[in-house]
C-alpha positions as CSV (number, residue, x, y, z in Angstrom):
1,X,-91.3,-222.2,137.0
2,X,-94.1,-223.0,134.9
3,X,-96.1,-219.9,133.9
4,X,-99.5,-221.8,133.7
5,X,-99.3,-222.8,137.4
6,X,-99.5,-218.9,138.7
7,X,-102.4,-217.9,140.9
8,X,-104.5,-215.6,138.8
9,X,-106.9,-214.5,141.3
10,X,-109.5,-217.3,140.2
11,X,-109.7,-215.8,136.5
12,X,-110.5,-218.4,134.1
13,X,-109.0,-217.9,131.0
14,X,-106.1,-218.9,129.0
15,X,-102.6,-217.5,128.6
16,X,-101.4,-215.8,125.5
17,X,-98.5,-214.2,124.1
18,X,-98.5,-210.7,123.3
19,X,-98.1,-209.7,119.7
20,X,-94.5,-208.9,120.4
21,X,-93.5,-212.4,120.9
22,X,-95.5,-213.5,117.7
23,X,-92.5,-213.8,115.7
24,X,-90.6,-215.9,118.0
25,X,-90.1,-219.4,116.6
26,X,-88.5,-220.8,120.2
27,X,-91.7,-221.9,121.8
28,X,-89.7,-223.3,124.8
29,X,-88.4,-219.7,125.4
30,X,-91.5,-218.1,127.5
31,X,-91.1,-215.5,130.1
32,X,-93.5,-214.7,132.9
33,X,-93.6,-211.0,132.4
34,X,-94.7,-211.6,128.5
35,X,-97.7,-213.7,129.4
36,X,-101.2,-212.1,129.1
37,X,-104.5,-213.6,130.6
38,X,-107.1,-213.4,128.4
39,X,-110.6,-214.2,129.9
40,X,-113.0,-217.0,128.1
41,X,-115.9,-216.8,130.5
42,X,-117.7,-214.0,131.7
43,X,-116.2,-212.5,135.2
44,X,-117.4,-209.8,137.5
45,X,-114.9,-207.3,138.8
46,X,-113.0,-204.2,138.1
47,X,-109.6,-205.6,137.2
48,X,-110.4,-205.8,133.3
49,X,-108.6,-204.9,130.1
50,X,-111.2,-203.2,127.7
51,X,-110.0,-202.1,124.2
52,X,-106.3,-201.1,125.2
53,X,-103.5,-202.6,127.1
54,X,-103.7,-202.0,130.5
55,X,-106.8,-199.8,130.4
56,X,-108.8,-199.3,132.5
57,X,-106.4,-201.0,135.1
58,X,-107.3,-201.8,138.4
59,X,-108.4,-198.3,139.6
60,X,-112.1,-198.5,140.4
61,X,-112.6,-194.5,139.0
62,X,-110.8,-195.8,135.6
63,X,-113.3,-199.1,135.5
64,X,-116.4,-196.9,136.2
65,X,-115.0,-194.3,133.1
66,X,-114.6,-197.3,130.9
67,X,-118.4,-198.5,131.5
68,X,-119.5,-195.0,131.1
69,X,-117.6,-194.5,128.0
70,X,-119.1,-198.1,126.7
71,X,-122.6,-196.9,127.7
72,X,-122.3,-193.5,125.5
73,X,-120.6,-195.1,122.5
74,X,-123.5,-197.8,122.7
75,X,-126.1,-194.9,122.8
76,X,-124.4,-193.1,120.0
77,X,-124.8,-196.1,118.0
78,X,-128.7,-196.2,118.5
79,X,-128.7,-192.3,117.8
80,X,-126.4,-192.9,114.5
81,X,-128.9,-195.7,113.5
82,X,-131.9,-193.5,113.9
83,X,-130.9,-190.0,113.2
84,X,-132.1,-188.1,110.1
85,X,-129.4,-185.6,109.0
86,X,-130.2,-185.5,105.4
87,X,-132.8,-183.0,104.5
88,X,-135.4,-183.8,101.6
89,X,-134.4,-182.3,98.7
90,X,-130.5,-182.7,99.2
91,X,-128.3,-183.6,96.3
92,X,-128.2,-187.0,95.8
93,X,-124.2,-186.9,95.7
94,X,-124.1,-184.9,99.2
95,X,-126.8,-186.9,100.5
96,X,-125.1,-190.3,99.6
97,X,-121.8,-189.0,100.7
98,X,-123.5,-188.1,104.3
99,X,-125.1,-191.4,104.6
100,X,-121.9,-193.2,103.7
101,X,-120.3,-191.3,106.6
102,X,-122.7,-191.9,109.0
103,X,-122.9,-195.4,108.1
104,X,-119.0,-195.8,108.5
105,X,-119.2,-194.0,111.9
106,X,-122.1,-196.3,113.1
107,X,-120.3,-199.6,112.1
108,X,-117.0,-198.5,113.6
109,X,-118.4,-197.6,116.9
110,X,-120.8,-200.7,116.9
111,X,-117.3,-202.9,116.4
112,X,-115.9,-201.2,119.3
113,X,-118.7,-201.8,121.6
114,X,-118.6,-205.3,120.4
115,X,-114.7,-205.6,121.3
116,X,-115.2,-204.1,124.6
117,X,-117.9,-206.8,125.2
118,X,-115.4,-209.4,124.3
119,X,-113.4,-208.4,127.2
120,X,-116.0,-210.8,128.9
121,X,-116.4,-208.3,131.7
122,X,-119.8,-208.5,133.0
123,X,-120.1,-204.8,133.8
124,X,-119.1,-204.0,130.3
125,X,-121.8,-206.2,129.1
126,X,-124.5,-204.5,131.0
127,X,-123.2,-200.9,130.1
128,X,-123.3,-202.0,126.4
129,X,-126.9,-203.5,126.6
130,X,-128.1,-200.5,128.7
131,X,-126.6,-198.0,126.3
132,X,-128.3,-199.6,123.6
133,X,-131.3,-199.9,125.3
134,X,-132.0,-196.2,126.6
135,X,-130.7,-195.3,122.8
136,X,-133.6,-197.4,121.3
137,X,-135.9,-195.9,123.6
138,X,-135.0,-192.4,123.0
139,X,-134.3,-192.4,119.2
140,X,-135.7,-195.4,117.7
141,X,-139.2,-196.0,119.7
142,X,-142.3,-194.4,119.5
143,X,-142.6,-193.4,123.3
144,X,-141.5,-190.0,123.1
145,X,-143.5,-189.3,119.5
146,X,-146.6,-186.9,119.5
147,X,-146.8,-187.5,115.5
148,X,-147.8,-190.7,113.6
149,X,-144.7,-192.9,112.6
150,X,-142.9,-191.4,109.8
151,X,-142.2,-193.6,106.4
152,X,-138.7,-193.2,107.1
153,X,-137.2,-193.7,110.4
154,X,-133.7,-193.0,109.5
155,X,-131.0,-191.8,106.8
156,X,-129.4,-195.4,107.0
157,X,-130.9,-198.6,105.7
158,X,-132.3,-200.7,108.7
159,X,-130.4,-203.0,110.6
160,X,-132.3,-205.9,110.3
161,X,-131.1,-209.3,109.6
């Protein structure tokens, strides 16, 4: 039975072999249990794989947890982009190491959000955009600022292109 003819619930995507079969040179020896569906277009629904194999699965509660997680990580990326942890007068070496650590954490979290969005799940996309939007509103915009805009808005260089 050809594995490409199976009904996958209307999922538009591409069948790929998992990494465990990557080194199998016999391309004619595929088993249905080793095939994984990978979406190539946006889809709506709770049945998604986000970041980890089998997570969140098909349970609505786990999907909601995944969306909340993506939202919080997106919010953290914005906080790290606009936080001021380095006090003026700090030693250059200490300030530089802290700045580098915050940058690494910000970039690592941003890549996790990007990989989650690459699941092509519409809910994950909306959770990421909402997290970044609220994070910028709270930490990057002047909405809640009572003082004039500072000359330095964060410890990290701007993320402008």
